N, C-alpha and C positions, 0 to 999 in steps of 0.2 A: 777254070784252071789251080793247078794242085803246084806244090813244090818238092821235093825232092831232097830229105836232109839224110846225110848219112852219119847213124849212130857208132857202130861200129861194122867192120869190116865181112861186106858179103849180107847186110842183112840195111834194110829201104823203109821210112817209116812217110807217110804221104799223110797235111793238113789241110783241111778245104779252107781260101781265105774266107772272112765276112762281111757283108753290107748291101747298101739299097736295091732292094729290085726296083722294077722302073713302076711298078705298080704303088710300091711302098714311097716314090719319091711322087710321083703323082697325087698322092692322100696326103703327103707333107705341102707341098704347093699348093692345093686347093685348100688348106686347112691355114697356111699363112693367108692368101686370098681372101679369105674370112673373116680374119682377124683384122685386116688389116681394112677393108670394108668396112667392119666395125667402129672401127677405131674413126673411118674418116667419117662416119655417117655421127658418131657422138661430137667432133670435132664440128662439123657443120652445122649440127643441132643447137651445139652451147653456142656457136656464134650469133646463131640467129635471135635464140632465146637472147642473148644479148643486146645486141640491137634492137628488140624490140623493147625491153627492157630500159636500154637507154633514151631510148624518142618519146617512151613512158614518162618517164625522170623528167626529161627535159622539157615535157610539156605541164608535168603538174609543177615543177618550180617556176616556169616562167608565169603560166595563171596563178601561181599566189601570190608572188613578190608585185606581179604588176601589174594584176587587180587589186592587190590588197593598195596598193600606191595612190589608186587611181579611186579607190573609193574614199581613201581618208580626206583626198580634194575635194569630191564633190560633197561631202557632209560639210564643206563649210559653206560653201555655195549660199551666196545672200547673205551673209556675215557682215552688218554695217549696211546692208541695203536702207536706203529711203524706205522700204514697205518691207514687211515679212510677209511679202508675197508673192509667187511668181504666176506672171499672164503673158499674154504675147504684148500686150502694151506698157508695162509700168516700166518710168526709164529708170536707168542704172541698175537692173535687176539680175541677180546675182547668176539667172540661167537665159542665157541670149537668143531669141529665139526669131527675133526681127530687128530691123533697124533705131523703132521706135526703145529696143531694151536697152540698146549701147544708150543715149543720152544725149543731148544735142551740142554738150560742148565736149566732147569724146568724138575724132576722128577715130574708127577702127582702124584704118590703113588695113585692109585684108579682101582683098578683091576675090580670094575664091570661095569667102564665107556664105554670103550671100546674092540669092537671085529673085528678082524682083522685090526685095528688103526682105527679103525669107531666108531666113537658113537652109544650105541646101546639099546636099549630099557630094562627095566628095573625093575623086578619081573610083578606077575601073576593080568594082570585086576580082575575084580567083570564081566565079558563079556566074550562072547563066541569068542572065534578065535585069541583074540588080548591081547598083552601085552602091559603096560604102556609107555611111552616114559620116559626119562630125557634131562633135560638141562642145560647147564654149560654156565657161561660167566664170563669174566671179567671185571673191573675198574678199575682205579687209584682212590683214595676216592678226591673229593673236595676239603672235610672239616672234621673236627672229626665228630666221630660216631658212629656207630653201625654197623657189618657186619649181613646176615640173622639169625645167630645161640645166636646172643644178646651178641656176644662180643665187647672190645671197638676196635674200627678200627681211627686209627691216619691220620690227613690229607697228600694226598701224599701219604700214601701204598695201595698196588695191594692187594686186594683181587679176587679170584676166588671161584664162589658161584653154589653148587650143588642143582639142582630143581629137586625133586623125588618121587615114591608113594611106601611108607614103613611102618613097624611097628618097636616097640621095647618091648623087656621082660618084663618092664612095662606098655608101651601102647601099648595094642594089636589092634585099631583101624588101617587101611590103613587110609593115613593122605597124605597129601602133603607134604614134608617137604623140610627143605635148610637144607643144612649143610657150612660151609665156610671156606678156608685157603687163612690164608696171607704170606706178604714177601716185603721185601724191596726195595727199586730198589739198596741198597749198597750189600745185601743177594746174588740180581741176578747179579752184576759184579764180586762178588770174586767166587760166582759160575763158572765152563769149563763144556763145552762138554762130559769131559768127568769125570768128579764128578758133574752131575748136583746138582741143588737145592730140597731136598726132602720136600715138601710142607707135614705139618703138618694140618689133618685135624680133627675139631671141631665134639663136638657133636652134632646132628643134631635138630633140634627144628620144631614142628610144623606151619606149614600156615595155613593151609586147611584142618580142620579134614572131616573125611569120605567121601572119597574120593572112586569112583569104575572105573574111567578111568583116566587116565592124555594122553593129546594129544599134542603135538608141530609139526606148520609149519612152513617153513620158505618162507618168500616175496622174492622171487628174479628178478633180472632183464630180462627175457628173450627175447636176441638179442643183439644189440652193445650196450655200453653206450651212446655212441654218434649218436644212427640212432635215428630218429624218426619214425621209427615203432614200437621201443621195449616196449615191458608195463613190468606189474606188475604180474608175476604167484604166485601161493600159493603151496605147498606141501608138503609131511610130510620128514623126515629128511631121512629117507629109501628111497624114491624114487628119491630124491635129490644127494645123492649118487648114483644115478644109472644113472643118466643124464651126457651122455657122455660128457670128458673135451677135452677142446680146448686147443691148445698152444698159449698163447698169453705173448707179451712184457709189463708185468705191471711196471711203473716206472722206468725200465730200467730192471726190471728183467724178465727173459723167464720163463716159466711154463705152463703147463697144468693144466687148472685150469676150477670151475663149474663153472657157473652166482655169480655174486657178489650178496650178500643178504643184503633187504635193508630193513626190516621188520621180525619180530616175530607174530606169534598168537600159543594160551595157551586157549583148552577147557578144562573144568571140567567135568564130570558128579557126581555132587555131593549126598549124601542123608541127610536126617537130624537124629540127634541123636539121636531121639526116634521114635518111631511109630506114626501114622497120626492118630490110629484105627482102628479095625474090619471091613474097610471098602473095600467090594471088588471092588469099584469104580478103590481105588487107584490100590489093588493086578492086576485088568485088565491094567490099566496104564502101571505097572511095566512088567506087558509080552510083552508090544508092543515094535519097534525099538524107540532110539533117535539120533538123529543127533545131533553129536559132528563136529563141524568145517565141517560138508560135507558128512562125514562117519555114516556110521549108525553101532549104536552099540546098541546088545541085550544082556538084563544081565542076566545072569547063572539061571539056575531054583531056585536056592539056595539062591539068591538075592531079587524073584519075591517075595516081600514079602509086606507088608502094611508103608514102610516109606517111604516117599515123598522123589524124585528127580527131579532135575533140573539141566538142560545145563548152565554152565555160560560159557563166552570166553571173547576173547578184543588181540583187533590190538594194538600193539606196534611196531611204526617206530622209526629203530634206529637212531639216531638224531649222533650219531657220526661214522657211517660207509660210509654216503654220502655226505666225502668230495671229492676234485678231483682227480680224477687218470689220468693220460696217458696212455690211453689203442692202441695200435698200434705195429708196426713192424720198427726194425731201419735198419739200412742200412744193416748188417750184417746179418741180418734175413731174410730166405724169406720162412720159414714153418710155422709163427704163421699167426693169421688171429685178426681182428680187427683194428680199426681207418683206415689212411689213409696213 
């Protein structure tokens, strides 16, 4: 269209108006859509990356703090025990594997701890065909502090701590928890075998949240203590208890025992608190097996989701279970093995 402007009588000048053509408008809209799509893609990528980094940070923080807390306590296990060694028979032992380890003057008061007088698994894991292990340790506090339940722990007080995976009515997460029971030497001295000391367990506290699987392995001496050919072997609690017991004279006490335990391994398959994003690569990874202390575990289909998973493990030397004990036969015993 054109407009007519009169500049002087009898003379007219025409000017063409400027604007976008239809093609220019379509090109502009297309460029705008491309820019918006690129910005949206950058936002989604950034959000997914943030979720992934947040999930990784959660696992790393939880594993670092939680495992260090457990390791510090396990290192104290067997402190001030009557014998500087650990097996399945020593009474008042720092690692409780059987009812014999508890001590005849103590009622452990833990129905979930033993099956057929042996430490049993506890609760279903989020993996196929396996249950979570549990671990019971005992030590005498070397100084004032706190037990794993957050209760004050005075110097020279004995504490039994139980590590297990479970949830509560107020916290439905499957978490690695710990509960503790304390007693004093005076209480133990006042108890008898007919009236044993009943332990009082406190409320459990979360040590490591969002746990799919918890496994404990024992490092035991494979061979005689005094043999140069002996080595340190590792196995889970069930297989350790399946080892053949040998009759031995240990510091003058003759009994059928399994090998001495010198180390503890703990392995945990832990998940992030939140989803790491709708990434097929994470879902595909969660369908594959994880290696926990040499054991292949596969998540059940319900847990093959977009939460990030990581296996964390630690090997802890039982420094208070490596004291020298005499392993052999005295002159009146001919059926025991070990020593000269």
